[in-house]
C-alpha positions as CSV (number, residue, x, y, z in Angstrom):
1,M,-14.2,7.9,-11.2
2,K,-13.1,10.0,-8.2
3,I,-11.1,7.8,-4.9
4,I,-11.0,9.5,-1.7
5,I,-7.9,9.2,0.4
6,G,-5.8,10.2,3.4
7,N,-2.5,12.0,3.8
8,K,0.0,10.9,1.6
9,A,2.8,10.8,3.7
10,Y,1.1,8.4,5.8
11,S,-2.0,6.0,5.0
12,S,-0.7,2.8,3.7
13,W,-4.7,2.0,2.8
14,S,-4.5,4.9,0.4
15,L,-1.5,4.2,-1.1
16,R,-2.9,1.2,-1.8
17,G,-6.3,1.9,-3.2
18,W,-4.9,4.3,-5.0
19,L,-2.3,2.4,-7.0
20,A,-5.5,0.2,-7.3
21,V,-6.7,2.7,-9.9
22,K,-3.6,3.8,-11.4
23,Q,-3.4,0.1,-12.4
24,S,-6.9,0.3,-13.8
25,G,-5.4,3.1,-17.0
26,L,-9.1,4.6,-16.3
27,H,-9.5,8.1,-15.5
28,F,-10.3,8.8,-11.9
29,D,-10.2,12.5,-9.8
30,E,-8.4,12.3,-6.6
31,Q,-9.9,13.9,-3.2
32,V,-6.9,14.1,-0.2
33,V,-8.7,14.8,3.2
34,P,-6.3,15.0,6.1
35,L,-6.5,12.6,8.6
36,Y,-6.6,13.3,12.8
37,D,-7.2,17.1,12.1
38,D,-9.4,19.0,14.4
39,N,-12.5,18.2,11.9
40,W,-12.0,14.7,11.2
41,E,-14.9,13.8,13.5
42,Q,-17.4,16.1,11.4
43,R,-15.4,15.4,8.0
44,K,-15.9,11.7,8.2
45,R,-19.3,11.8,8.6
46,E,-20.0,13.9,5.3
47,D,-21.9,12.3,1.6
48,D,-18.7,11.3,-0.2
49,L,-16.8,9.6,3.4
50,A,-20.4,8.4,5.0
51,P,-20.8,5.1,3.7
52,S,-17.1,3.6,4.7
53,A,-17.7,5.3,8.1
54,G,-14.8,7.6,7.6
55,K,-12.5,4.4,6.3
56,V,-9.8,6.0,3.5
57,P,-9.9,5.1,0.5
58,I,-12.9,5.0,-0.6
59,L,-14.0,4.5,-4.5
60,W,-16.4,6.0,-6.1
61,D,-17.8,5.0,-9.5
62,D,-21.3,7.0,-10.6
63,D,-23.5,5.1,-8.4
64,A,-21.5,2.4,-6.8
65,V,-19.3,3.2,-3.8
66,V,-16.3,0.9,-3.1
67,W,-13.7,1.0,0.6
68,D,-11.3,-1.3,1.4
69,S,-8.1,-1.4,-0.9
70,L,-8.2,-5.0,-1.7
71,A,-12.2,-4.8,-2.2
72,I,-11.2,-2.1,-4.7
73,I,-9.2,-4.3,-6.4
74,D,-11.5,-6.8,-7.2
75,Y,-13.6,-4.3,-8.0
76,L,-11.4,-2.3,-10.7
77,A,-10.1,-5.8,-12.0
78,D,-13.7,-7.0,-12.5
79,K,-14.4,-3.8,-14.3
80,V,-11.3,-3.8,-16.8
81,G,-10.2,-7.3,-16.4
82,R,-8.9,-9.3,-13.9
83,D,-5.1,-10.1,-15.9
84,R,-4.5,-6.6,-15.4
85,Y,-4.4,-7.0,-11.5
86,W,-3.4,-11.0,-11.3
87,P,-1.0,-13.0,-13.2
88,K,-2.2,-15.4,-15.7
89,D,-0.8,-18.6,-14.4
90,R,-3.1,-20.3,-12.1
91,V,-0.5,-21.6,-9.6
92,A,0.7,-17.9,-9.8
93,R,-2.4,-16.4,-9.3
94,G,-3.5,-18.0,-6.2
95,M,-0.3,-17.5,-4.7
96,A,-0.4,-13.9,-5.3
97,R,-4.1,-13.4,-4.0
98,S,-3.0,-15.6,-0.7
99,L,0.1,-13.2,0.0
100,S,-2.1,-9.8,-0.9
101,A,-5.3,-11.7,1.5
102,E,-2.1,-12.3,3.9
103,M,-0.7,-8.8,3.7
104,H,-4.5,-7.4,4.4
105,S,-5.0,-9.0,8.0
106,G,-1.3,-9.7,8.6
107,Y,1.5,-8.3,9.9
108,V,-0.2,-6.4,13.3
109,A,3.4,-5.5,14.6
110,L,4.9,-4.6,12.0
111,R,1.8,-2.3,11.3
112,R,2.2,-1.3,14.2
113,E,5.5,-0.8,15.9
114,C,6.3,0.6,12.0
115,P,3.8,3.5,10.4
116,M,3.7,4.6,7.4
117,N,5.3,7.7,7.2
118,I,7.5,8.3,4.0
119,R,8.8,11.7,4.7
120,K,10.7,10.3,7.1
121,S,13.9,8.4,7.2
122,F,15.4,6.4,10.9
123,H,18.6,4.9,11.8
124,D,19.1,2.4,14.3
125,V,16.0,1.7,14.7
126,T,14.8,-1.3,17.7
127,V,12.5,-3.8,16.4
128,S,10.3,-5.9,18.8
129,A,10.7,-9.5,18.1
130,D,7.0,-9.5,16.7
131,T,8.0,-7.4,14.4
132,R,11.1,-9.1,13.0
133,T,8.6,-12.2,12.9
134,D,6.7,-10.6,10.6
135,A,9.4,-9.1,8.5
136,V,11.1,-12.6,8.4
137,R,7.5,-13.8,6.9
138,I,7.0,-10.9,4.8
139,L,10.7,-11.5,3.0
140,Q,10.5,-15.8,3.0
141,N,7.2,-15.0,1.0
142,W,9.1,-12.6,-1.5
143,A,11.3,-15.3,-1.8
144,E,9.3,-17.5,-2.8
145,A,7.0,-15.4,-5.7
146,R,10.7,-13.6,-6.9
147,S,12.4,-17.6,-7.3
148,R,9.0,-19.1,-8.7
149,F,7.7,-16.8,-10.6
150,G,9.8,-13.9,-10.8
151,Q,11.8,-14.4,-14.0
152,Q,10.4,-11.8,-16.4
153,G,10.2,-8.6,-14.5
154,P,11.0,-7.4,-11.0
155,Y,8.1,-7.2,-9.1
156,L,7.0,-10.2,-7.2
157,F,5.8,-11.9,-9.8
158,G,7.5,-10.3,-12.8
159,T,5.7,-7.3,-14.0
160,F,3.7,-5.1,-11.8
161,S,0.2,-6.6,-9.9
162,A,-1.9,-6.1,-7.1
163,A,0.4,-7.8,-5.2
164,D,2.8,-5.6,-5.3
165,I,0.0,-3.0,-4.5
166,M,-0.5,-4.9,-1.1
167,F,2.9,-5.0,-0.5
168,A,3.9,-1.5,-1.3
169,P,3.3,-0.4,2.4
170,V,5.6,-2.1,3.5
171,V,8.3,-1.5,1.1
172,T,8.2,2.2,2.0
173,R,8.6,0.7,5.7
174,F,11.4,-0.9,5.4
175,V,13.1,2.3,4.0
176,T,11.8,4.5,6.9
177,Y,12.4,2.4,9.5
178,G,16.0,1.3,7.9
179,F,15.6,-2.1,7.7
180,T,18.4,-4.3,6.3
181,L,17.7,-6.7,3.9
182,P,19.3,-9.6,2.0
183,G,20.1,-8.8,-1.7
184,F,16.6,-10.1,-3.5
185,A,14.6,-7.6,-1.4
186,Q,16.9,-5.2,-1.4
187,S,16.7,-4.9,-5.8
188,Y,13.0,-5.6,-5.6
189,V,12.2,-2.4,-3.1
190,D,14.4,-0.2,-5.1
191,A,12.5,-1.5,-8.1
192,M,9.5,-0.1,-6.4
193,M,10.7,2.8,-4.9
194,A,11.8,3.9,-8.8
195,H,8.4,2.5,-10.3
196,P,6.5,6.1,-11.5
197,W,3.5,5.9,-9.9
198,M,5.6,5.5,-6.0
199,E,8.1,9.0,-7.1
200,E,4.7,10.2,-8.2
201,W,2.8,9.5,-4.4
202,Y,6.0,10.3,-2.2
203,A,6.3,13.9,-4.2
204,A,3.0,14.7,-3.4
205,A,3.6,13.7,0.3
206,A,6.5,16.2,0.4
207,Q,4.4,19.0,-0.2
208,E,1.7,18.1,2.0
209,P,1.3,20.3,5.0
210,W,-0.3,18.1,7.7
211,T,1.3,16.2,10.3
212,I,0.4,13.3,12.8
213,Q,2.3,13.9,15.7
214,R,2.0,10.2,17.0
215,I,4.2,9.0,14.0
216,E,6.1,11.3,13.9
217,D,7.2,10.1,17.0
218,A,6.4,6.6,16.4
219,A,11.0,5.5,16.3
220,R,11.8,8.0,19.0
C-alpha cells in the first residue's frame, strides 16, 4: 500500500489518513507532496493524484484507490477487521461513528479560523463566537464519550479508535491556538499528544522545508 499525503505541518486530512493506515498494522509506503506550491496545479493532475482531483490523503492498494480520510478508515476496517477501528460495544460504536461523521462534516468555523499548523504556538488568540460554539460542541461530545465509554483507557472510547483519528487535528488546533480546556479534555489532549504516532508525525513535520504563508499568518 501507498498513501499520498500533504504537508505534515498543515494537512489535517492527511494526518487522519496516515493515522488510519498506521492503525491497520499493515506495511505501507508514504509520499509527501507539498501543497499549493508553484508546481501544485500540475502535480495534482499527475497519475497518482488524478483520481482524487488532487485531494489528499489518497490511498493506493494494488488496483484499489481510496481517497477521503473517512473512506480510508472504512476501507481499511473492511480489510483488517472493524474492531481494530471501532469500539466493540454496539452502543459505543454507534456513538463513535456519529462523532466521527459530525467531525467529518462539521465545525467549519473552527477549521477556517484555526487552520492546522503544528509547528506554531500562538497565545492570547481571540476567536469568533462561531468558533467558540464549535469548540464547546466538541468538548461536550468528548465529555460524553469519556464518561460513558472511556473507562478502559485515556482515549475517547478507552482504546485508540477511529474517533481519535478523526479528532486528532482538532487536538493539534487546541494546542496551537492555546485553547483553555477543562481538566478531562486537557488530559485527553495530553494523551493524544503523547501517542507515539503523533510524536512521529510532529517530528517529521518539524523537518519539512515548506511553508504556506496564509496559514502562518492565520493568528496574526
